[in-house]
C-alpha positions in Angstrom: 20.7 11.0 -37.4 22.9 11.1 -41.3 21.1 11.2 -44.5 23.3 9.8 -47.6 21.9 10.5 -51.2 23.9 8.1 -53.9 22.6 9.3 -57.6 23.7 7.6 -61.0 22.3 6.8 -63.7 20.8 3.4 -65.3 17.9 2.4 -67.5 17.8 5.8 -69.3 16.8 7.2 -66.3 18.4 9.0 -63.3 18.7 7.4 -60.3 18.7 8.4 -56.2 19.0 6.2 -53.0 18.0 8.0 -50.3 19.1 6.9 -47.2 19.4 6.8 -43.2 21.9 5.4 -40.8 25.5 5.0 -40.4 27.8 6.2 -43.0 29.7 3.5 -43.6 27.2 0.5 -43.9 25.4 2.9 -46.2 28.1 3.8 -48.7 28.7 0.0 -49.3 24.7 -0.5 -49.3 24.8 1.8 -52.3 27.5 0.3 -53.8 25.9 -3.4 -53.9 22.1 -2.0 -54.8 23.3 -0.6 -57.4 25.4 -3.7 -58.8 21.9 -4.8 -58.6 20.4 -2.7 -60.8 22.6 -2.4 -63.8 23.3 -6.7 -63.8 19.5 -6.6 -64.2 19.4 -3.7 -67.0 22.4 -5.6 -69.1 20.7 -9.0 -68.5 17.4 -7.8 -69.8 17.8 -4.5 -71.7 16.9 -4.4 -75.3 19.8 -2.1 -76.1 22.5 -5.2 -75.3 23.2 -7.7 -78.2 24.6 -9.6 -75.0 21.7 -9.5 -73.0 19.6 -12.6 -72.4 16.6 -10.8 -73.9 18.4 -9.9 -76.8 19.0 -13.9 -77.5 15.6 -14.9 -76.9 14.7 -12.4 -79.8 17.3 -13.8 -81.7 16.3 -17.0 -81.5 12.9 -16.7 -82.4 11.6 -18.8 -85.0 14.7 -20.8 -84.2 15.0 -22.2 -81.4 14.5 -22.2 -77.9 16.3 -20.6 -75.3 17.2 -21.6 -71.8 15.6 -19.3 -68.8 16.7 -19.3 -64.9 14.5 -18.9 -62.5 14.4 -15.0 -62.3 13.7 -15.2 -65.9 10.4 -17.7 -65.4 9.3 -15.8 -62.7 9.0 -12.8 -64.4 6.9 -14.4 -67.5 4.9 -15.4 -65.4 4.5 -11.7 -63.5 4.0 -10.9 -67.4 1.5 -13.9 -68.1 -0.4 -12.3 -65.0 -0.4 -9.1 -66.7 -1.2 -10.6 -70.0 -4.6 -12.7 -68.4 -5.6 -9.5 -66.4 -5.6 -7.2 -68.7 -7.4 -9.0 -72.0 -4.1 -8.9 -73.7 -3.4 -5.5 -73.8 -0.7 -5.7 -71.8 1.6 -8.1 -73.8 5.4 -8.1 -73.9 5.7 -9.3 -77.7 4.3 -5.5 -78.5 7.6 -3.7 -78.1 8.2 -4.8 -82.1 6.4 -1.7 -82.5 8.8 1.0 -81.8 10.4 -0.1 -85.2 7.4 1.7 -86.6 6.8 4.6 -84.3 9.5 7.3 -83.6 8.9 9.8 -80.8 11.6 12.0 -82.6 10.3 12.1 -86.1 6.8 14.3 -85.1 5.7 12.3 -87.7 3.0 9.2 -87.3 3.8 5.7 -89.1 1.9 4.3 -92.0 -1.4 2.5 -91.1 -0.5 -0.2 -93.1 2.6 -1.0 -91.6 1.6 -0.9 -88.4 -0.8 -3.4 -89.5 2.2 -5.8 -90.9 3.7 -6.3 -87.2 0.4 -6.7 -85.8 0.6 -10.6 -86.6 4.1 -10.9 -84.5 1.9 -8.9 -81.1 0.8 -12.4 -79.7 2.0 -13.5 -76.5 -0.9 -16.2 -76.4 1.8 -17.9 -79.3 4.8 -17.9 -76.9 5.6 -21.5 -75.7 7.7 -21.2 -72.5 7.9 -23.2 -69.1 10.1 -23.1 -66.1 13.3 -24.1 -68.1 12.9 -22.6 -71.7 11.2 -20.1 -73.9 10.4 -20.4 -77.3 8.9 -17.7 -80.0 7.1 -19.1 -82.3 7.6 -16.4 -85.3 10.7 -15.0 -86.7 11.3 -11.4 -85.6 8.9 -11.6 -83.3 10.4 -9.7 -79.9 9.9 -9.8 -76.2 10.6 -6.5 -73.8 10.5 -5.7 -70.2 10.4 -2.4 -70.6 6.5 -1.7 -68.2 8.0 -3.5 -65.5 11.7 -4.4 -65.4 12.6 -0.8 -63.3 9.7 -1.3 -61.4 11.3 -5.2 -60.6 14.9 -3.4 -60.0 13.6 -0.9 -57.6 12.2 -3.7 -55.8 15.2 -6.2 -56.3 17.6 -2.9 -54.5 15.2 -2.1 -51.7 15.9 -5.9 -50.7 19.0 -5.7 -51.0 19.1 -2.4 -48.7 17.4 -4.0 -46.3 19.2 -7.5 -46.0 22.4 -5.9 -45.4 20.6 -3.5 -42.1 19.0 0.0 -44.1 16.4 0.4 -42.1 15.1 4.2 -43.0 15.3 5.0 -46.8 13.7 5.0 -50.3 14.9 3.8 -53.7 13.9 6.4 -56.6 14.6 5.0 -60.0 12.9 7.6 -62.8 10.1 8.4 -60.6 9.2 4.5 -59.8 9.6 4.4 -55.1 10.4 1.6 -53.2 10.0 2.5 -49.5 13.0 0.7 -47.6 12.0 1.8 -44.6 10.1 4.8 -42.6 12.3 7.7 -41.7 13.8 7.7 -38.5 11.7 9.7 -36.8 8.5 8.0 -38.2 7.6 11.1 -40.1 7.7 9.3 -43.7 9.2 10.1 -47.3 7.6 13.0 -48.7 7.0 11.9 -52.3 5.5 14.8 -55.4 3.5 13.3 -58.1 4.5 15.3 -61.3 1.7 17.0 -63.2 1.3 15.3 -66.7 0.4 19.0 -68.1 4.1 20.2 -66.4 6.1 17.4 -66.1 9.0 19.4 -64.2 6.1 20.3 -61.4 3.9 18.1 -59.1 0.4 18.6 -58.6 0.5 16.7 -55.2 1.7 15.1 -52.7 1.8 12.2 -50.3 3.8 10.8 -47.5 4.8 7.7 -47.8 6.1 5.2 -44.5 6.2 1.7 -46.3 5.7 0.3 -49.6 5.8 1.9 -53.5 4.8 4.0 -55.9 4.6 3.8 -59.7 3.1 6.3 -62.5 2.4 5.7 -65.6 1.4 8.7 -68.0 1.5 10.6 -71.6 4.8 13.2 -70.8 7.3 10.9 -70.6 8.0 10.1 -74.3 5.5 11.5 -76.9 4.8 13.7 -80.2 2.0 16.5 -81.2 1.2 15.6 -84.8 -1.2 18.4 -86.0 -2.6 19.1 -82.3 -3.3 15.4 -81.5 -0.6 14.0 -78.8 0.9 10.4 -79.1 2.6 8.8 -76.5 4.7 5.9 -76.4 2.0 3.6 -74.5 1.0 1.3 -77.1 -2.5 -0.5 -77.8 -1.1 -4.5 -78.2 -4.4 -5.0 -80.5 -4.3 -1.8 -82.9 -1.1 -1.0 -82.4 -1.4 3.1 -81.5 -1.4 5.0 -78.3 -3.9 5.1 -75.6 -5.5 8.8 -75.6 -7.9 8.7 -72.5 -5.3 9.0 -68.9 -2.5 11.9 -69.0 -1.0 10.6 -66.0 -2.1 6.7 -63.5 -0.5 7.0 -60.4 -1.0 3.5 -57.9 0.3 2.7 -54.5 0.9 -1.0 -53.7 3.7 -3.0 -51.5 5.6 -3.5 -54.5 6.6 -1.7 -57.2 6.5 -3.9 -59.7 2.7 -4.4 -58.8 1.9 -0.2 -58.8 4.0 -0.2 -61.8 2.2 -2.5 -63.7 -1.0 -1.5 -62.3 -0.9 2.2 -63.5 -0.1 0.4 -67.2 -2.8 -1.6 -67.2 -5.2 1.0 -66.1 -3.3 3.6 -69.4 -4.2 0.6 -71.4 -7.7 -0.1 -70.4 -8.7 4.1 -71.2 -12.6 4.7 -70.5 -12.8 1.4 -69.0 -9.7 1.4 -66.4 -11.4 4.0 -63.8 -14.1 0.8 -63.2 -11.0 -1.9 -63.3 -8.3 0.4 -60.7 -11.5 1.3 -58.5 -12.1 -3.1 -58.1 -8.5 -3.8 -57.5 -9.0 -1.7 -54.3 -5.3 0.1 -53.6 -4.8 3.8 -53.0 -4.6 5.6 -56.8 -4.8 9.1 -58.6 -5.9 9.3 -62.0 -5.7 12.2 -64.1 -7.8 12.6 -67.8 -6.7 14.4 -70.9 -9.0 16.8 -69.5 -7.2 17.3 -66.3 -9.5 15.7 -64.1 -8.9 14.0 -61.4 -10.1 10.7 -59.1 -8.6 9.5 -56.6 -9.3 7.7 -53.8 -5.7 8.8 -51.3 
């Protein structure tokens, strides 16, 4: 059976669809699935002034914004992550990027961070299935913690609805299986080595479901021999500093990605927490120690 590979860029990441099937159908399906990924990016991008997300943010402290069922569903999920993480996963914490510039190789001033912390307060956000209101001016919400994973799931659903039975979606390393290979041999997926991200530290064969990794190597800087990554704690405004990477297997990419991030945010408590979830994981700490139940 023919293989078809479709590459594009979205959400600031290299993206790939790898499929098996009838050529004309695969090409048509790739166009529609890519369009779905780009629709989600356009709707929820923090970089596009015309996005729904930026409209919500611009209305902060002024008025509520009307939302649709899709957005309400994502807010429900964000709220669940907030509760499961004891407030560590907070979609209002994206405001911290105002003071963290990982290309600068210089740390932000603690006083500047402290000035932003009162604006990180998902609990104060007023929302329901039809509207959302951020009560303080300059507050923001950011779907960066799960937007790409949600898009991977949606792309896979598009393929499945069009009759594609064999393939995978890869959005910047967030993987969702559409269906097993035609010969049932599974898809070989590499898991990045956090100390050498261009190489794999392990491989796994997936027949179904999804895989996502959260790591300290994606955006970071070294200052005075200390590693500072882009995963920031909502309560302190400072980066996590326990895990180098956490990889999760789950039925949906959205679930895999958020569980990986929640484990990173839980730091020392993360091992106990992720074992309680009873899902497959590989966690690597800053010393290179690997913990896994694969």
